[in-house]
mmCIF file of the N, C-alpha and C atoms, coordinates in Angstrom:
data_MODEL
# 
_entry.id   MODEL 
# 
loop_
_atom_site.group_PDB 
_atom_site.id 
_atom_site.type_symbol 
_atom_site.label_atom_id 
_atom_site.label_alt_id 
_atom_site.label_comp_id 
_atom_site.label_asym_id 
_atom_site.label_entity_id 
_atom_site.label_seq_id 
_atom_site.pdbx_PDB_ins_code 
_atom_site.Cartn_x 
_atom_site.Cartn_y 
_atom_site.Cartn_z 
_atom_site.occupancy 
_atom_site.B_iso_or_equiv 
_atom_site.pdbx_formal_charge 
_atom_site.auth_seq_id 
_atom_site.auth_comp_id 
_atom_site.auth_asym_id 
_atom_site.auth_atom_id 
_atom_site.pdbx_PDB_model_num 
ATOM 1   N N  . MET A 1 1  ? -13.088 52.996 44.269 1.00 0.00 ? 1  MET A N  1 
ATOM 2   C CA . MET A 1 1  ? -11.681 53.318 44.317 1.00 0.00 ? 1  MET A CA 1 
ATOM 3   C C  . MET A 1 1  ? -11.399 54.483 43.334 1.00 0.00 ? 1  MET A C  1 
ATOM 4   N N  . SER A 1 2  ? -10.628 55.448 43.784 1.00 0.00 ? 2  SER A N  1 
ATOM 5   C CA . SER A 1 2  ? -10.318 56.610 42.938 1.00 0.00 ? 2  SER A CA 1 
ATOM 6   C C  . SER A 1 2  ? -8.849  56.534 42.505 1.00 0.00 ? 2  SER A C  1 
ATOM 7   N N  . TYR A 1 3  ? -8.472  57.415 41.587 1.00 0.00 ? 3  TYR A N  1 
ATOM 8   C CA . TYR A 1 3  ? -7.067  57.513 41.158 1.00 0.00 ? 3  TYR A CA 1 
ATOM 9   C C  . TYR A 1 3  ? -6.177  57.803 42.377 1.00 0.00 ? 3  TYR A C  1 
ATOM 10  N N  . LEU A 1 4  ? -6.631  58.653 43.289 1.00 0.00 ? 4  LEU A N  1 
ATOM 11  C CA . LEU A 1 4  ? -5.821  58.976 44.466 1.00 0.00 ? 4  LEU A CA 1 
ATOM 12  C C  . LEU A 1 4  ? -5.590  57.741 45.310 1.00 0.00 ? 4  LEU A C  1 
ATOM 13  N N  . ASP A 1 5  ? -6.616  56.866 45.452 1.00 0.00 ? 5  ASP A N  1 
ATOM 14  C CA . ASP A 1 5  ? -6.433  55.642 46.207 1.00 0.00 ? 5  ASP A CA 1 
ATOM 15  C C  . ASP A 1 5  ? -5.387  54.747 45.540 1.00 0.00 ? 5  ASP A C  1 
ATOM 16  N N  . LEU A 1 6  ? -5.424  54.652 44.207 1.00 0.00 ? 6  LEU A N  1 
ATOM 17  C CA . LEU A 1 6  ? -4.424  53.850 43.485 1.00 0.00 ? 6  LEU A CA 1 
ATOM 18  C C  . LEU A 1 6  ? -3.037  54.409 43.685 1.00 0.00 ? 6  LEU A C  1 
ATOM 19  N N  . GLU A 1 7  ? -2.865  55.727 43.595 1.00 0.00 ? 7  GLU A N  1 
ATOM 20  C CA . GLU A 1 7  ? -1.562  56.357 43.787 1.00 0.00 ? 7  GLU A CA 1 
ATOM 21  C C  . GLU A 1 7  ? -1.024  56.058 45.162 1.00 0.00 ? 7  GLU A C  1 
ATOM 22  N N  . ALA A 1 8  ? -1.894  56.102 46.184 1.00 0.00 ? 8  ALA A N  1 
ATOM 23  C CA . ALA A 1 8  ? -1.441  55.869 47.532 1.00 0.00 ? 8  ALA A CA 1 
ATOM 24  C C  . ALA A 1 8  ? -1.011  54.453 47.714 1.00 0.00 ? 8  ALA A C  1 
ATOM 25  N N  . ARG A 1 9  ? -1.631  53.515 47.012 1.00 0.00 ? 9  ARG A N  1 
ATOM 26  C CA . ARG A 1 9  ? -1.286  52.088 47.119 1.00 0.00 ? 9  ARG A CA 1 
ATOM 27  C C  . ARG A 1 9  ? 0.004   51.747 46.378 1.00 0.00 ? 9  ARG A C  1 
ATOM 28  N N  . PHE A 1 10 ? 0.371   52.503 45.369 1.00 0.00 ? 10 PHE A N  1 
ATOM 29  C CA . PHE A 1 10 ? 1.518   52.172 44.539 1.00 0.00 ? 10 PHE A CA 1 
ATOM 30  C C  . PHE A 1 10 ? 2.442   53.394 44.436 1.00 0.00 ? 10 PHE A C  1 
ATOM 31  N N  . PRO A 1 11 ? 3.166   53.724 45.524 1.00 0.00 ? 11 PRO A N  1 
ATOM 32  C CA . PRO A 1 11 ? 3.993   54.936 45.522 1.00 0.00 ? 11 PRO A CA 1 
ATOM 33  C C  . PRO A 1 11 ? 5.373   54.673 44.902 1.00 0.00 ? 11 PRO A C  1 
ATOM 34  N N  . TYR A 1 12 ? 5.446   54.572 43.599 1.00 0.00 ? 12 TYR A N  1 
ATOM 35  C CA . TYR A 1 12 ? 6.695   54.253 42.893 1.00 0.00 ? 12 TYR A CA 1 
ATOM 36  C C  . TYR A 1 12 ? 7.223   55.528 42.216 1.00 0.00 ? 12 TYR A C  1 
ATOM 37  N N  . THR A 1 13 ? 8.580   55.596 42.108 1.00 0.00 ? 13 THR A N  1 
ATOM 38  C CA . THR A 1 13 ? 9.183   56.779 41.515 1.00 0.00 ? 13 THR A CA 1 
ATOM 39  C C  . THR A 1 13 ? 9.806   56.425 40.170 1.00 0.00 ? 13 THR A C  1 
ATOM 40  N N  . CYS A 1 14 ? 9.856   57.395 39.284 1.00 0.00 ? 14 CYS A N  1 
ATOM 41  C CA . CYS A 1 14 ? 10.394  57.233 37.923 1.00 0.00 ? 14 CYS A CA 1 
ATOM 42  C C  . CYS A 1 14 ? 11.935  57.073 37.985 1.00 0.00 ? 14 CYS A C  1 
ATOM 43  N N  . PRO A 1 15 ? 12.470  56.029 37.407 1.00 0.00 ? 15 PRO A N  1 
ATOM 44  C CA . PRO A 1 15 ? 13.910  55.856 37.390 1.00 0.00 ? 15 PRO A CA 1 
ATOM 45  C C  . PRO A 1 15 ? 14.624  56.966 36.576 1.00 0.00 ? 15 PRO A C  1 
ATOM 46  N N  . LYS A 1 16 ? 13.909  57.570 35.638 1.00 0.00 ? 16 LYS A N  1 
ATOM 47  C CA . LYS A 1 16 ? 14.481  58.615 34.780 1.00 0.00 ? 16 LYS A CA 1 
ATOM 48  C C  . LYS A 1 16 ? 14.614  59.941 35.471 1.00 0.00 ? 16 LYS A C  1 
ATOM 49  N N  . CYS A 1 17 ? 13.488  60.414 36.114 1.00 0.00 ? 17 CYS A N  1 
ATOM 50  C CA . CYS A 1 17 ? 13.512  61.788 36.674 1.00 0.00 ? 17 CYS A CA 1 
ATOM 51  C C  . CYS A 1 17 ? 13.206  61.853 38.141 1.00 0.00 ? 17 CYS A C  1 
ATOM 52  N N  . GLY A 1 18 ? 12.787  60.726 38.760 1.00 0.00 ? 18 GLY A N  1 
ATOM 53  C CA . GLY A 1 18 ? 12.428  60.707 40.155 1.00 0.00 ? 18 GLY A CA 1 
ATOM 54  C C  . GLY A 1 18 ? 11.024  61.153 40.467 1.00 0.00 ? 18 GLY A C  1 
ATOM 55  N N  . GLY A 1 19 ? 10.226  61.442 39.428 1.00 0.00 ? 19 GLY A N  1 
ATOM 56  C CA . GLY A 1 19 ? 8.847   61.842 39.628 1.00 0.00 ? 19 GLY A CA 1 
ATOM 57  C C  . GLY A 1 19 ? 7.958   60.699 40.071 1.00 0.00 ? 19 GLY A C  1 
ATOM 58  N N  . ASN A 1 20 ? 6.746   61.008 40.493 1.00 0.00 ? 20 ASN A N  1 
ATOM 59  C CA . ASN A 1 20 ? 5.798   59.970 40.936 1.00 0.00 ? 20 ASN A CA 1 
ATOM 60  C C  . ASN A 1 20 ? 5.208   59.241 39.731 1.00 0.00 ? 20 ASN A C  1 
ATOM 61  N N  . LEU A 1 21 ? 5.097   57.923 39.844 1.00 0.00 ? 21 LEU A N  1 
ATOM 62  C CA . LEU A 1 21 ? 4.497   57.112 38.833 1.00 0.00 ? 21 LEU A CA 1 
ATOM 63  C C  . LEU A 1 21 ? 3.016   56.906 39.131 1.00 0.00 ? 21 LEU A C  1 
ATOM 64  N N  . LEU A 1 22 ? 2.153   57.205 38.208 1.00 0.00 ? 22 LEU A N  1 
ATOM 65  C CA . LEU A 1 22 ? 0.719   56.993 38.341 1.00 0.00 ? 22 LEU A CA 1 
ATOM 66  C C  . LEU A 1 22 ? 0.310   55.694 37.674 1.00 0.00 ? 22 LEU A C  1 
ATOM 67  N N  . LEU A 1 23 ? -0.330  54.811 38.431 1.00 0.00 ? 23 LEU A N  1 
ATOM 68  C CA . LEU A 1 23 ? -0.800  53.549 37.892 1.00 0.00 ? 23 LEU A CA 1 
ATOM 69  C C  . LEU A 1 23 ? -1.974  53.835 36.948 1.00 0.00 ? 23 LEU A C  1 
ATOM 70  N N  . ILE A 1 24 ? -1.826  53.508 35.662 1.00 0.00 ? 24 ILE A N  1 
ATOM 71  C CA . ILE A 1 24 ? -2.884  53.766 34.705 1.00 0.00 ? 24 ILE A CA 1 
ATOM 72  C C  . ILE A 1 24 ? -3.543  52.491 34.188 1.00 0.00 ? 24 ILE A C  1 
ATOM 73  N N  . SER A 1 25 ? -2.998  51.309 34.508 1.00 0.00 ? 25 SER A N  1 
ATOM 74  C CA . SER A 1 25 ? -3.659  50.042 34.172 1.00 0.00 ? 25 SER A CA 1 
ATOM 75  C C  . SER A 1 25 ? -3.274  49.056 35.227 1.00 0.00 ? 25 SER A C  1 
ATOM 76  N N  . ALA A 1 26 ? -4.227  48.630 36.035 1.00 0.00 ? 26 ALA A N  1 
ATOM 77  C CA . ALA A 1 26 ? -3.953  47.761 37.177 1.00 0.00 ? 26 ALA A CA 1 
ATOM 78  C C  . ALA A 1 26 ? -4.078  46.321 36.749 1.00 0.00 ? 26 ALA A C  1 
ATOM 79  N N  . ALA A 1 27 ? -2.986  45.575 36.882 1.00 0.00 ? 27 ALA A N  1 
ATOM 80  C CA . ALA A 1 27 ? -2.961  44.119 36.626 1.00 0.00 ? 27 ALA A CA 1 
ATOM 81  C C  . ALA A 1 27 ? -3.548  43.762 35.265 1.00 0.00 ? 27 ALA A C  1 
ATOM 82  N N  . GLY A 1 28 ? -3.384  44.665 34.312 1.00 0.00 ? 28 GLY A N  1 
ATOM 83  C CA . GLY A 1 28 ? -3.881  44.375 32.975 1.00 0.00 ? 28 GLY A CA 1 
ATOM 84  C C  . GLY A 1 28 ? -5.412  44.564 32.839 1.00 0.00 ? 28 GLY A C  1 
ATOM 85  N N  . ASP A 1 29 ? -6.044  45.045 33.918 1.00 0.00 ? 29 ASP A N  1 
ATOM 86  C CA . ASP A 1 29 ? -7.473  45.237 33.850 1.00 0.00 ? 29 ASP A CA 1 
ATOM 87  C C  . ASP A 1 29 ? -7.801  46.518 33.066 1.00 0.00 ? 29 ASP A C  1 
ATOM 88  N N  . ILE A 1 30 ? -8.985  46.529 32.518 1.00 0.00 ? 30 ILE A N  1 
ATOM 89  C CA . ILE A 1 30 ? -9.505  47.754 31.880 1.00 0.00 ? 30 ILE A CA 1 
ATOM 90  C C  . ILE A 1 30 ? -10.526 48.352 32.875 1.00 0.00 ? 30 ILE A C  1 
ATOM 91  N N  . TRP A 1 31 ? -10.362 49.623 33.128 1.00 0.00 ? 31 TRP A N  1 
ATOM 92  C CA . TRP A 1 31 ? -11.235 50.323 34.114 1.00 0.00 ? 31 TRP A CA 1 
ATOM 93  C C  . TRP A 1 31 ? -12.086 51.335 33.413 1.00 0.00 ? 31 TRP A C  1 
ATOM 94  N N  . ASN A 1 32 ? -13.314 51.505 33.891 1.00 0.00 ? 32 ASN A N  1 
ATOM 95  C CA . ASN A 1 32 ? -14.142 52.620 33.500 1.00 0.00 ? 32 ASN A CA 1 
ATOM 96  C C  . ASN A 1 32 ? -13.996 53.721 34.561 1.00 0.00 ? 32 ASN A C  1 
ATOM 97  N N  . VAL A 1 33 ? -13.954 54.969 34.144 1.00 0.00 ? 33 VAL A N  1 
ATOM 98  C CA . VAL A 1 33 ? -13.843 56.086 35.064 1.00 0.00 ? 33 VAL A CA 1 
ATOM 99  C C  . VAL A 1 33 ? -15.074 56.954 34.965 1.00 0.00 ? 33 VAL A C  1 
ATOM 100 N N  . ASP A 1 34 ? -15.671 57.236 36.114 1.00 0.00 ? 34 ASP A N  1 
ATOM 101 C CA . ASP A 1 34 ? -16.797 58.184 36.145 1.00 0.00 ? 34 ASP A CA 1 
ATOM 102 C C  . ASP A 1 34 ? -16.224 59.567 36.125 1.00 0.00 ? 34 ASP A C  1 
ATOM 103 N N  . PRO A 1 35 ? -16.425 60.367 35.043 1.00 0.00 ? 35 PRO A N  1 
ATOM 104 C CA . PRO A 1 35 ? -15.799 61.663 34.949 1.00 0.00 ? 35 PRO A CA 1 
ATOM 105 C C  . PRO A 1 35 ? -16.260 62.642 36.046 1.00 0.00 ? 35 PRO A C  1 
ATOM 106 N N  . ALA A 1 36 ? -17.447 62.459 36.581 1.00 0.00 ? 36 ALA A N  1 
ATOM 107 C CA . ALA A 1 36 ? -17.921 63.360 37.621 1.00 0.00 ? 36 ALA A CA 1 
ATOM 108 C C  . ALA A 1 36 ? -17.247 63.138 38.964 1.00 0.00 ? 36 ALA A C  1 
ATOM 109 N N  . THR A 1 37 ? -16.989 61.840 39.311 1.00 0.00 ? 37 THR A N  1 
ATOM 110 C CA . THR A 1 37 ? -16.486 61.528 40.649 1.00 0.00 ? 37 THR A CA 1 
ATOM 111 C C  . THR A 1 37 ? -15.042 60.997 40.650 1.00 0.00 ? 37 THR A C  1 
ATOM 112 N N  . GLY A 1 38 ? -14.544 60.582 39.475 1.00 0.00 ? 38 GLY A N  1 
ATOM 113 C CA . GLY A 1 38 ? -13.224 59.968 39.407 1.00 0.00 ? 38 GLY A CA 1 
ATOM 114 C C  . GLY A 1 38 ? -13.187 58.520 39.896 1.00 0.00 ? 38 GLY A C  1 
ATOM 115 N N  . GLU A 1 39 ? -14.372 57.969 40.236 1.00 0.00 ? 39 GLU A N  1 
ATOM 116 C CA . GLU A 1 39 ? -14.416 56.590 40.697 1.00 0.00 ? 39 GLU A CA 1 
ATOM 117 C C  . GLU A 1 39 ? -14.118 55.609 39.563 1.00 0.00 ? 39 GLU A C  1 
ATOM 118 N N  . LEU A 1 40 ? -13.379 54.549 39.924 1.00 0.00 ? 40 LEU A N  1 
ATOM 119 C CA . LEU A 1 40 ? -13.045 53.531 38.907 1.00 0.00 ? 40 LEU A CA 1 
ATOM 120 C C  . LEU A 1 40 ? -13.912 52.296 39.140 1.00 0.00 ? 40 LEU A C  1 
ATOM 121 N N  . THR A 1 41 ? -14.365 51.718 38.057 1.00 0.00 ? 41 THR A N  1 
ATOM 122 C CA . THR A 1 41 ? -15.097 50.444 38.126 1.00 0.00 ? 41 THR A CA 1 
ATOM 123 C C  . THR A 1 41 ? -14.391 49.485 37.156 1.00 0.00 ? 41 THR A C  1 
ATOM 124 N N  . TRP A 1 42 ? -14.233 48.256 37.626 1.00 0.00 ? 42 TRP A N  1 
ATOM 125 C CA . TRP A 1 42 ? -13.557 47.260 36.783 1.00 0.00 ? 42 TRP A CA 1 
ATOM 126 C C  . TRP A 1 42 ? -14.425 46.847 35.646 1.00 0.00 ? 42 TRP A C  1 
ATOM 127 N N  . ARG A 1 43 ? -13.833 46.700 34.442 1.00 0.00 ? 43 ARG A N  1 
ATOM 128 C CA . ARG A 1 43 ? -14.579 46.302 33.276 1.00 0.00 ? 43 ARG A CA 1 
ATOM 129 C C  . ARG A 1 43 ? -14.145 44.939 32.734 1.00 0.00 ? 43 ARG A C  1 
ATOM 130 N N  . GLN A 1 44 ? -12.844 44.676 32.638 1.00 0.00 ? 44 GLN A N  1 
ATOM 131 C CA . GLN A 1 44 ? -12.396 43.491 31.932 1.00 0.00 ? 44 GLN A CA 1 
ATOM 132 C C  . GLN A 1 44 ? -10.943 43.173 32.292 1.00 0.00 ? 44 GLN A C  1 
ATOM 133 N N  . GLN A 1 45 ? -10.662 41.882 32.450 1.00 0.00 ? 45 GLN A N  1 
ATOM 134 C CA . GLN A 1 45 ? -9.261  41.426 32.687 1.00 0.00 ? 45 GLN A CA 1 
ATOM 135 C C  . GLN A 1 45 ? -8.600  41.207 31.337 1.00 0.00 ? 45 GLN A C  1 
ATOM 136 N N  . VAL A 1 46 ? -7.434  41.773 31.108 1.00 0.00 ? 46 VAL A N  1 
ATOM 137 C CA . VAL A 1 46 ? -6.757  41.627 29.816 1.00 0.00 ? 46 VAL A CA 1 
ATOM 138 C C  . VAL A 1 46 ? -5.341  41.077 29.942 1.00 0.00 ? 46 VAL A C  1 
ATOM 139 N N  . GLY A 1 47 ? -4.904  40.720 31.166 1.00 0.00 ? 47 GLY A N  1 
ATOM 140 C CA . GLY A 1 47 ? -3.569  40.181 31.320 1.00 0.00 ? 47 GLY A CA 1 
ATOM 141 C C  . GLY A 1 47 ? -3.009  40.510 32.679 1.00 0.00 ? 47 GLY A C  1 
ATOM 142 N N  . GLN A 1 48 ? -1.723  40.267 32.887 1.00 0.00 ? 48 GLN A N  1 
ATOM 143 C CA . GLN A 1 48 ? -1.077  40.528 34.160 1.00 0.00 ? 48 GLN A CA 1 
ATOM 144 C C  . GLN A 1 48 ? -0.024  41.619 34.065 1.00 0.00 ? 48 GLN A C  1 
ATOM 145 N N  . ILE A 1 49 ? -0.311  42.650 33.287 1.00 0.00 ? 49 ILE A N  1 
ATOM 146 C CA . ILE A 1 49 ? 0.683   43.738 33.093 1.00 0.00 ? 49 ILE A CA 1 
ATOM 147 C C  . ILE A 1 49 ? 0.127   45.001 33.779 1.00 0.00 ? 49 ILE A C  1 
ATOM 148 N N  . ARG A 1 50 ? 1.013   45.696 34.456 1.00 0.00 ? 50 ARG A N  1 
ATOM 149 C CA . ARG A 1 50 ? 0.651   46.962 35.053 1.00 0.00 ? 50 ARG A CA 1 
ATOM 150 C C  . ARG A 1 50 ? 1.359   48.079 34.306 1.00 0.00 ? 50 ARG A C  1 
ATOM 151 N N  . ILE A 1 51 ? 0.657   49.108 33.922 1.00 0.00 ? 51 ILE A N  1 
ATOM 152 C CA . ILE A 1 51 ? 1.230   50.234 33.207 1.00 0.00 ? 51 ILE A CA 1 
ATOM 153 C C  . ILE A 1 51 ? 1.247   51.461 34.112 1.00 0.00 ? 51 ILE A C  1 
ATOM 154 N N  . PHE A 1 52 ? 2.386   52.157 34.154 1.00 0.00 ? 52 PHE A N  1 
ATOM 155 C CA . PHE A 1 52 ? 2.542   53.348 34.925 1.00 0.00 ? 52 PHE A CA 1 
ATOM 156 C C  . PHE A 1 52 ? 2.922   54.514 34.020 1.00 0.00 ? 52 PHE A C  1 
ATOM 157 N N  . GLU A 1 53 ? 2.535   55.723 34.379 1.00 0.00 ? 53 GLU A N  1 
ATOM 158 C CA . GLU A 1 53 ? 2.991   56.912 33.673 1.00 0.00 ? 53 GLU A CA 1 
ATOM 159 C C  . GLU A 1 53 ? 3.586   57.874 34.672 1.00 0.00 ? 53 GLU A C  1 
ATOM 160 N N  . CYS A 1 54 ? 4.749   58.439 34.371 1.00 0.00 ? 54 CYS A N  1 
ATOM 161 C CA . CYS A 1 54 ? 5.363   59.412 35.227 1.00 0.00 ? 54 CYS A CA 1 
ATOM 162 C C  . CYS A 1 54 ? 4.614   60.731 35.122 1.00 0.00 ? 54 CYS A C  1 
ATOM 163 N N  . LYS A 1 55 ? 4.181   61.288 36.259 1.00 0.00 ? 55 LYS A N  1 
ATOM 164 C CA . LYS A 1 55 ? 3.448   62.537 36.268 1.00 0.00 ? 55 LYS A CA 1 
ATOM 165 C C  . LYS A 1 55 ? 4.344   63.722 35.950 1.00 0.00 ? 55 LYS A C  1 
ATOM 166 N N  . CYS A 1 56 ? 5.653   63.537 36.011 1.00 0.00 ? 56 CYS A N  1 
ATOM 167 C CA . CYS A 1 56 ? 6.599   64.626 35.784 1.00 0.00 ? 56 CYS A CA 1 
ATOM 168 C C  . CYS A 1 56 ? 7.080   64.663 34.322 1.00 0.00 ? 56 CYS A C  1 
ATOM 169 N N  . CYS A 1 57 ? 7.670   63.551 33.836 1.00 0.00 ? 57 CYS A N  1 
ATOM 170 C CA . CYS A 1 57 ? 8.232   63.573 32.489 1.00 0.00 ? 57 CYS A CA 1 
ATOM 171 C C  . CYS A 1 57 ? 7.355   62.873 31.449 1.00 0.00 ? 57 CYS A C  1 
ATOM 172 N N  . GLY A 1 58 ? 6.298   62.145 31.889 1.00 0.00 ? 58 GLY A N  1 
ATOM 173 C CA . GLY A 1 58 ? 5.412   61.504 30.934 1.00 0.00 ? 58 GLY A CA 1 
ATOM 174 C C  . GLY A 1 58 ? 5.888   60.153 30.443 1.00 0.00 ? 58 GLY A C  1 
ATOM 175 N N  . GLU A 1 59 ? 7.044   59.658 30.948 1.00 0.00 ? 59 GLU A N  1 
ATOM 176 C CA . GLU A 1 59 ? 7.539   58.350 30.537 1.00 0.00 ? 59 GLU A CA 1 
ATOM 177 C C  . GLU A 1 59 ? 6.563   57.235 30.951 1.00 0.00 ? 59 GLU A C  1 
ATOM 178 N N  . LEU A 1 60 ? 6.400   56.224 30.117 1.00 0.00 ? 60 LEU A N  1 
ATOM 179 C CA . LEU A 1 60 ? 5.528   55.089 30.409 1.00 0.00 ? 60 LEU A CA 1 
ATOM 180 C C  . LEU A 1 60 ? 6.360   53.873 30.789 1.00 0.00 ? 60 LEU A C  1 
ATOM 181 N N  . TYR A 1 61 ? 5.892   53.142 31.811 1.00 0.00 ? 61 TYR A N  1 
ATOM 182 C CA . TYR A 1 61 ? 6.556   51.935 32.273 1.00 0.00 ? 61 TYR A CA 1 
ATOM 183 C C  . TYR A 1 61 ? 5.535   50.817 32.397 1.00 0.00 ? 61 TYR A C  1 
ATOM 184 N N  . LYS A 1 62 ? 6.024   49.598 32.231 1.00 0.00 ? 62 LYS A N  1 
ATOM 185 C CA . LYS A 1 62 ? 5.172   48.430 32.495 1.00 0.00 ? 62 LYS A CA 1 
ATOM 186 C C  . LYS A 1 62 ? 5.906   47.518 33.466 1.00 0.00 ? 62 LYS A C  1 
ATOM 187 N N  . ASN A 1 63 ? 5.117   46.780 34.253 1.00 0.00 ? 63 ASN A N  1 
ATOM 188 C CA . ASN A 1 63 ? 5.641   45.777 35.148 1.00 0.00 ? 63 ASN A CA 1 
ATOM 189 C C  . ASN A 1 63 ? 4.823   44.505 34.974 1.00 0.00 ? 63 ASN A C  1 
ATOM 190 N N  . ILE A 1 64 ? 5.493   43.377 35.170 1.00 0.00 ? 64 ILE A N  1 
ATOM 191 C CA . ILE A 1 64 ? 4.805   42.084 35.097 1.00 0.00 ? 64 ILE A CA 1 
ATOM 192 C C  . ILE A 1 64 ? 4.792   41.503 36.525 1.00 0.00 ? 64 ILE A C  1 
ATOM 193 N N  . ASP A 1 65 ? 3.617   41.342 37.071 1.00 0.00 ? 65 ASP A N  1 
ATOM 194 C CA . ASP A 1 65 ? 3.346   40.661 38.314 1.00 0.00 ? 65 ASP A CA 1 
ATOM 195 C C  . ASP A 1 65 ? 3.803   41.356 39.601 1.00 0.00 ? 65 ASP A C  1 
ATOM 196 N N  . ASP A 1 66 ? 5.086   41.725 39.762 1.00 0.00 ? 66 ASP A N  1 
ATOM 197 C CA . ASP A 1 66 ? 5.509   42.111 41.092 1.00 0.00 ? 66 ASP A CA 1 
ATOM 198 C C  . ASP A 1 66 ? 6.019   43.532 41.235 1.00 0.00 ? 66 ASP A C  1 
ATOM 199 N N  . PHE A 1 67 ? 5.937   44.354 40.234 1.00 0.00 ? 67 PHE A N  1 
ATOM 200 C CA . PHE A 1 67 ? 6.372   45.781 40.253 1.00 0.00 ? 67 PHE A CA 1 
ATOM 201 C C  . PHE A 1 67 ? 7.875   45.944 40.437 1.00 0.00 ? 67 PHE A C  1 
ATOM 202 N N  . ARG A 1 68 ? 8.668   44.873 40.454 1.00 0.00 ? 68 ARG A N  1 
ATOM 203 C CA . ARG A 1 68 ? 10.090  45.022 40.680 1.00 0.00 ? 68 ARG A CA 1 
ATOM 204 C C  . ARG A 1 68 ? 10.908  44.981 39.382 1.00 0.00 ? 68 ARG A C  1 
ATOM 205 N N  . LEU A 1 69 ? 10.238  44.787 38.228 1.00 0.00 ? 69 LEU A N  1 
ATOM 206 C CA . LEU A 1 69 ? 10.950  44.726 36.980 1.00 0.00 ? 69 LEU A CA 1 
ATOM 207 C C  . LEU A 1 69 ? 10.480  45.832 36.052 1.00 0.00 ? 69 LEU A C  1 
ATOM 208 N N  . PRO A 1 70 ? 11.034  47.025 36.175 1.00 0.00 ? 70 PRO A N  1 
ATOM 209 C CA . PRO A 1 70 ? 10.536  48.137 35.367 1.00 0.00 ? 70 PRO A CA 1 
ATOM 210 C C  . PRO A 1 70 ? 10.932  48.061 33.891 1.00 0.00 ? 70 PRO A C  1 
ATOM 211 N N  . PHE A 1 71 ? 10.023  48.416 33.035 1.00 0.00 ? 71 PHE A N  1 
ATOM 212 C CA . PHE A 1 71 ? 10.267  48.447 31.604 1.00 0.00 ? 71 PHE A CA 1 
ATOM 213 C C  . PHE A 1 71 ? 9.767   49.801 31.092 1.00 0.00 ? 71 PHE A C  1 
ATOM 214 N N  . ARG A 1 72 ? 10.432  50.340 30.091 1.00 0.00 ? 72 ARG A N  1 
ATOM 215 C CA . ARG A 1 72 ? 9.993   51.614 29.517 1.00 0.00 ? 72 ARG A CA 1 
ATOM 216 C C  . ARG A 1 72 ? 9.351   51.332 28.189 1.00 0.00 ? 72 ARG A C  1 
ATOM 217 N N  . LEU A 1 73 ? 8.211   51.949 27.888 1.00 0.00 ? 73 LEU A N  1 
ATOM 218 C CA . LEU A 1 73 ? 7.528   51.771 26.618 1.00 0.00 ? 73 LEU A CA 1 
ATOM 219 C C  . LEU A 1 73 ? 8.083   52.778 25.620 1.00 0.00 ? 73 LEU A C  1 
ATOM 220 N N  . LYS A 1 74 ? 8.696   52.272 24.543 1.00 0.00 ? 74 LYS A N  1 
ATOM 221 C CA . LYS A 1 74 ? 9.255   53.138 23.501 1.00 0.00 ? 74 LYS A CA 1 
ATOM 222 C C  . LYS A 1 74 ? 8.584   52.717 22.201 1.00 0.00 ? 74 LYS A C  1 
ATOM 223 N N  . GLU A 1 75 ? 7.649   53.517 21.757 1.00 0.00 ? 75 GLU A N  1 
ATOM 224 C CA . GLU A 1 75 ? 6.874   53.221 20.550 1.00 0.00 ? 75 GLU A CA 1 
ATOM 225 C C  . GLU A 1 75 ? 6.248   51.837 20.739 1.00 0.00 ? 75 GLU A C  1 
ATOM 226 N N  . ARG A 1 76 ? 6.615   50.829 19.961 1.00 0.00 ? 76 ARG A N  1 
ATOM 227 C CA . ARG A 1 76 ? 5.982   49.525 20.090 1.00 0.00 ? 76 ARG A CA 1 
ATOM 228 C C  . ARG A 1 76 ? 6.908   48.501 20.757 1.00 0.00 ? 76 ARG A C  1 
ATOM 229 N N  . GLU A 1 77 ? 8.057   48.944 21.261 1.00 0.00 ? 77 GLU A N  1 
ATOM 230 C CA . GLU A 1 77 ? 8.994   48.022 21.888 1.00 0.00 ? 77 GLU A CA 1 
ATOM 231 C C  . GLU A 1 77 ? 9.066   48.280 23.390 1.00 0.00 ? 77 GLU A C  1 
ATOM 232 N N  . TRP A 1 78 ? 9.310   47.193 24.161 1.00 0.00 ? 78 TRP A N  1 
ATOM 233 C CA . TRP A 1 78 ? 9.515   47.372 25.579 1.00 0.00 ? 78 TRP A CA 1 
ATOM 234 C C  . TRP A 1 78 ? 11.058  47.401 25.817 1.00 0.00 ? 78 TRP A C  1 
ATOM 235 N N  . GLU A 1 79 ? 11.495  48.312 26.653 1.00 0.00 ? 79 GLU A N  1 
ATOM 236 C CA . GLU A 1 79 ? 12.910  48.440 26.934 1.00 0.00 ? 79 GLU A CA 1 
ATOM 237 C C  . GLU A 1 79 ? 13.101  48.401 28.444 1.00 0.00 ? 79 GLU A C  1 
ATOM 238 N N  . VAL A 1 80 ? 14.024  47.537 28.935 1.00 0.00 ? 80 VAL A N  1 
ATOM 239 C CA . VAL A 1 80 ? 14.277  47.449 30.370 1.00 0.00 ? 80 VAL A CA 1 
ATOM 240 C C  . VAL A 1 80 ? 14.949  48.746 30.806 1.00 0.00 ? 80 VAL A C  1 
ATOM 241 N N  . VAL A 1 81 ? 14.516  49.273 31.942 1.00 0.00 ? 81 VAL A N  1 
ATOM 242 C CA . VAL A 1 81 ? 15.108  50.479 32.501 1.00 0.00 ? 81 VAL A CA 1 
ATOM 243 C C  . VAL A 1 81 ? 16.003  50.059 33.661 1.00 0.00 ? 81 VAL A C  1 
ATOM 244 N N  . ALA A 1 82 ? 17.242  50.456 33.624 1.00 0.00 ? 82 ALA A N  1 
ATOM 245 C CA . ALA A 1 82 ? 18.185  50.152 34.699 1.00 0.00 ? 82 ALA A CA 1 
ATOM 246 C C  . ALA A 1 82 ? 18.142  51.229 35.742 1.00 0.00 ? 82 ALA A C  1 
ATOM 247 N N  . TYR A 1 83 ? 18.133  50.829 37.021 1.00 0.00 ? 83 TYR A N  1 
ATOM 248 C CA . TYR A 1 83 ? 18.126  51.819 38.106 1.00 0.00 ? 83 TYR A CA 1 
ATOM 249 C C  . TYR A 1 83 ? 19.509  52.362 38.312 1.00 0.00 ? 83 TYR A C  1 
# 
């Protein structure tokens, strides 16, 4: 599975700027990335949190379980983002 495959599976937009959100941590898993091919291999389960990064503005978001509850990462605190 590549980053492009993950983006295609999770086409979410940033509530702040409308840019595309890139899934950078799937279901709390830690992934290894082959720098030559971009292929992802699963390494370790660390929880049920998904982390996204906006490709446009760089804002970070987390979701718990269902992707319908967006949160913005601000330093060490989580902040709910209203649509």
